[in-house]
N, C-alpha and C positions, 0 to 999 in steps of 0.2 A: 170794142176796147174797154168801154166802161165796165161791162160785166166781168171782163177778165181781171181788171184792177181790183174790183170788189172781191173776187174769189181769192186773189193773192193776199189781200188785206185780212180776210177771214182766216186764211191758212196761217198767216203770221201771228195773228192773235191766238189761235189755238195752240201753235207751237210755243208761244210765250207762256201760256197757261200751264202747259205740261212741263216746261223746263224749270229747274230749280232756281230760286232767287239768286241774284248775283252774290249775296253774302251768305248763302247757305249751301253746304256740300250736297251732292246728289246722293243722299242716303237711300239705300234699297229698302224695300218693304220689310225684309228681315231685320235690317239694321234699325229701322224705325221701331219695330216691335221690341227689340232689345233695349233701345233707349227708353221707350215708354215704361218698360218693366222696372226702371229705377225711380218710380214715383207712383202716385202723386205724393207731394210733400206740402204741409206736414201730415204725419200720421194721426189717427185718433189718439186721444189721451192714453198714456200708458197706465197699466195697473200692476202694482207690486204684488206678486203672487203670495197668497197666504197672509196678507196684511189687512186686518179689519178696518183700518183707517185710511187706506189708500184712496187718494182722490178727494179727501175731505179737507176743506180750507183750513180748519183749526189745526189739524194735524200737520199740514204742509207748513203753516206759519211756525208751529213749535219746532218742527224738524229743521227749518231754516235756521232758527236761533241755535239749535243744538249742533248744527253743522259747523258753526264758528265757535263753539264752546270748548275752550281749552281744559276746563275742569273735568271733561270726560276722560282725559288721560290722567294716570295716577299721579304724575308729578306736575300737572298743570302746564306742561310745556308745549302741547300740540293739540290741534283740532283736526277735523276732517279737511278743513280748508288749508292746512299746512302742506298737504300733498295734492290737493285738488283745488287749485287757485282759479277763481272765476275769470279773472282777466287772461288766463292762459288756457281757456277752454276747459276749465276744471281738470287740468293736468298740472304738472309742476315744473316742466322744463328741465328736469334733471335726468341724467343717464339712468341712475337708480335712485329711488326715493330715499329720503332720510327720515327714519323714525328715531328710536332711541339709539339706533346704529344704522349704518348704511344697509339697506335692504337688498334683496336679490333681484328685484324686478323694477321696471319702469312703471310709473303711475299712469294708467290709462285715463283718457278723458271720461267724465261722467255724463257729458251731453248725450241724450238719447239712451242712457243706460237702462231706463225702465222698459225699453222695447227688447232687451236682450233676454235670451232664454237662460243663459249661464253667466255668472259674474266672476271676474278675475281672469287673469291670463290662463289659469288652469281649470276654470269652471268649477271651483270648489264650493261655490254657493249657488243655490237655485232661486234666490230672492235677494232683493236689495237689502232687506232688513237682516237677513242672516249673514250677509257680507259685512254689514256694519258691526254685528256682534263679533265676528272674527277679528276685526281690527281692534275693537275695544278690549278684547281679552288677550291678544297676541303680546307676548312679553317683549317683542322687538318694536312694537308700535305703541298703543296706549297703555299696555301693561296693567290694565285695571281688572276688577273682578265684579261679579254681580253684587257682592256685599258692599264693596266700595262705592259703586254707583247708587245703590239703594240708600246708603248713608248720605250721599250728596243730595239726593232728592228730598229725603226726610229733613235735611237741615236747610233747605232752600224753599221758603214758602212760595216764591214766584214760580219756580220750576215745578213744584208739586201741583200748584194751581194750573199751570200749563197742561200737565198730563191729565188732570181731571177734565179740563176743557176738551181735550182730544179724545180721551178714552172713557169718560164717565168715572164715577166713584167706585173703583174696583175693591175698595176696602169693605163694601157692604156685602151681605149675603153669607155664604158658608166660609169665605176666606177673610182673615183679619190681617192687619199690617204685621202682626207678629208671626203669622203663618210661615213655616220654613220656605215656602215657595215664593214669598213676597220679593226677595232679592232677584230671583229669576224673572218674575213678572215685571219688575222695574227695568231690568236689563232689556227685556224684549220690547217693552213700550218705548223706551228711548230709541232703540234701533228701528222700530216700526215707524216712529215719527220721522226719523232721518230718511228711512226708505220712502215715505210719502213725499218728502221734499225732493229727493233725488229723482224720483219718478216724474216729477213735474219739469225737469230740466230738458228742454227740447231745443235743438238748434233752429235758427230761423231759415227761411228760404234763401236760396243761393242763385247766382247767375245760371247755373246748370238747370235749376228747376224752372226758371222762366223760359229757357230754351226748350226744355223737354215738353212743357205744356203748350208752347207756341207750335212746335213741330207736330204735336198730337192733334192740335186744333186746326192745322193747316194755315196758320197765320205767318206767312212768309216774312212780312215786314218785321214782326216782333222777333222771329227766329234769327233774322239777319243781324240783330244787335249782339248776338253771342260771337265772340271773336273767332275768326277762322282757325287760328292756332289751337284753341280749345276744341273746336269741332274736329280737327284732324286728330288731336290727341284722344278724343272720345272714340273716334273710329278705330284707333289702335287698341284702346281699352276693351272694346267689345269684339274686336276682330283678331288681328295678328297677335296681340298681347294675351288674349284669352283671360284677361283679368276678371271678367264678370263671372267666370266659372266658380270662383270663391267669393268675390266681392259683388254679390247679387242683390237685387231688390232695392227698395227705397233707402235702406240703411247702408247699402253697399257692403253687405256682409251676409254670408249664409249662416252666421251664428255658431259655426262649428269650429273644429280644431284641425291644425295641419302642421306638418313638418316642412319647412321651406328652406332648410339648409343652414339655419342660424345655430351656431354651437350652443349646447345647453350646459356647458361647464360653468359653474358659478365662480369657482376658484380651483386651483390645482387639487385634484382628488375629490372634489365635491361637484355633483351634478344636480341639475334641476329636472325632476322627472316630468314636469309639465302636466298634461292632461291625465296621465296615469296616476300621479299622486293626487291630483285634484279630485278624481272620482273616489279614491279611497277616503279622502278627507270629507267629501260630501256625504258618503254613505255612513261615516262614523259620527256625523254631527247630530246632536239631539235637537238642533234648531233648523233642520231641513224641512221640506214640505211634507214629509211623512211623520214628523215628530209631533209632540203634544202641544207645541206653541203655535202651530200654523192654523190659521182660520181660513179655510178654503171656500171660495164662492162656488166652486164646482170641483168634485173629486178628480176630474180630469187634469186639474192644475198640477197634481202630484204625479201624473203618469210618467213624465220625463224622468223624474227622480227614481221612481220605482223600477224602471226598466233599464236605466243606463248601467253599463257594466264595463269594467276595465279590461282591455285587451293589450297584448304585448305591443301592438302598433301605436298605442297611445303614448308610449314613452317618448318624451322629447317633442310632443305636439303641443302647440300653443294656440290660443284663440285667434281666429281671423278677425281683425278689428274692422269696425265700420270706418268709412273714409270721409264722412261729412266733417268739415272743418279740419281735415288732415294737415293742412299747411300750418295750423296753429299749434300742433301738438308734438313738435320735435322735442327730443330725439325719438327714434322709432325702434320697433321690435320689443320683445318681452324684456330684454336686458338693456335697452337703450343703446345698442351697439352701433346703430346707423344714425349719424348725427343730422343728416339733412334728407329732404325728399330726393335730391340728386343721388345721394348714396343708395337710397331704396331702389330707384330705377336702375342704377348701375348693378345692384345685387341681382335683380331679376334678369338683367341684360346678359350677365356673365355667370349665371348660377352654376355651381359645381354639382352635377348630378350624382357624383360619388358620395356626397354628404347626405343624400336623401334616403329615407326608408319609407316605403309606401306600399300598400296593398292595392291590387287592381291596376287600372289604367293609369299610366303616368300622365300627369297634368302639366307639370312644370318642365319647360325646356328653355334653354338660353334664348332670349328674344332677339339678340343681335340687331339692335336698332341702330339706325344712322344717327349722327348728332342732331339732325333736324327732327327726326322722329322722337328722340328723347326730349327735346325742347317742347315739342307739341304735347307729349304725354304729361309733362310737368305743367304745362299751361292748363290742361284739362283738370288735373288734380287740384290745382290752386283755385279753379273755378267752383270747387265744391264747398266753399265757405268764405266768409268774410270776417271782419272784426267782431270780436265777442264782447257784448256789453256787460258791464258789471251789474250785479243785482242791486235793487234799491236798498236803502239803509235798513238795518235790522230793526230799528225802532218802529218802522211801519208794520203794523199787523199784530202787535201783542193784544190778546183778548182783553177787552175793557174790564171784565170782572176781576182778572188777575191784577191789573193796575190799581183798581179801587181797593182790593183786599190788601195789597201791599202798603198803599198809602195810609189806610186806616190803621194798620198795625205798626206803622212807622218802620217798615222793613225795606231795605234797599239791597239790590244785588251788587256783588263786587264788580267794579268796572274792569272789563276785559276788552282788549283789542279784537277786532273782528278776525284779523288774520295777519301774520307777519309778512305775507307776500300777496298783495292784491294787484300789483301792476307791473312789477319788474321781474324779468326772467333771472332765476338764480344761476350761479355757476354750476356746471355739471359736477 
């Protein structure tokens, strides 16, 4: 009898070891592999392609100050932070962003932007710094010019000192400050400093990351801390919902473009061409990675730009956004037409296939989720981020040589607010 009881005890222990923990769903090996593919997080530091000062602390510090600098706009009314508010996950909470006029698109979050291959909803930029140039020159946004920005730097000893700290003294050698290319050089340097800063913006770890790592390590106790509703939603995300086909990898995006049935009419008679127009703008820009202002660490950095080509199917396609901190970046879609995450899930649940144009295999089908399944999917999406911390004060990090030079010369910079919108969500 004793030996029989011992065998039963051993069997029970073995069964318990093989069974899922009480607080963890019984994910299959295939499901676990898909879950593991969404990490690890964080990724290695991002590099802004074609940017000679990417990753350099002095350039990042200068870029941070420039990000909040309203004088980069021609009338001094807006900065990068006007549409990319730190407290709103570097988005702005508006349906469509407000520049000098209401723009055509919603401002995407800049968190993790340095890991993206293409920038903007249409991918019209192949680097963070070229995207910054587009904003500074666009008549609907900063409406500035290379000449205007060059004059700003020439008239501000502190800013000129900042750029020297980040880039060295570019007035030496064959080029002089009076050289016709100097305004363009100033424009590029300002943009590359901003690009260096934006590339440093990476979202923190999330409850999902802790669960993913625990599941991968076989730590059932740690995995069980992840809510069951989020686990069920994750199973839908990688299974029935097929969301991971486009929202893949650690960033929860394949980095490409798709038509998901969102209308691309900006207003009656005006359409947004999406990726089709973005490729044309990219190819026509002298600030792309094939142009004279890009400093490539490796010629392969420009391969994507060299070979991308517009096709009819690109019309009306927009970038597949990453989903980290997605709950903090409402409203959604390129035009801000979906106000809440609930609206997004409802869109895919009832998607109108007649609105789609796509080559090859059809990916999107109506999900037809139950109310409980929709709630679980939302619980998972909300687990992909938490509160976003505001950055430290701008005063921290100005290079000492610039402070000393300004004090010695009796020069002070105009006092400017960091941003008109640091903590509150604006009206749509």
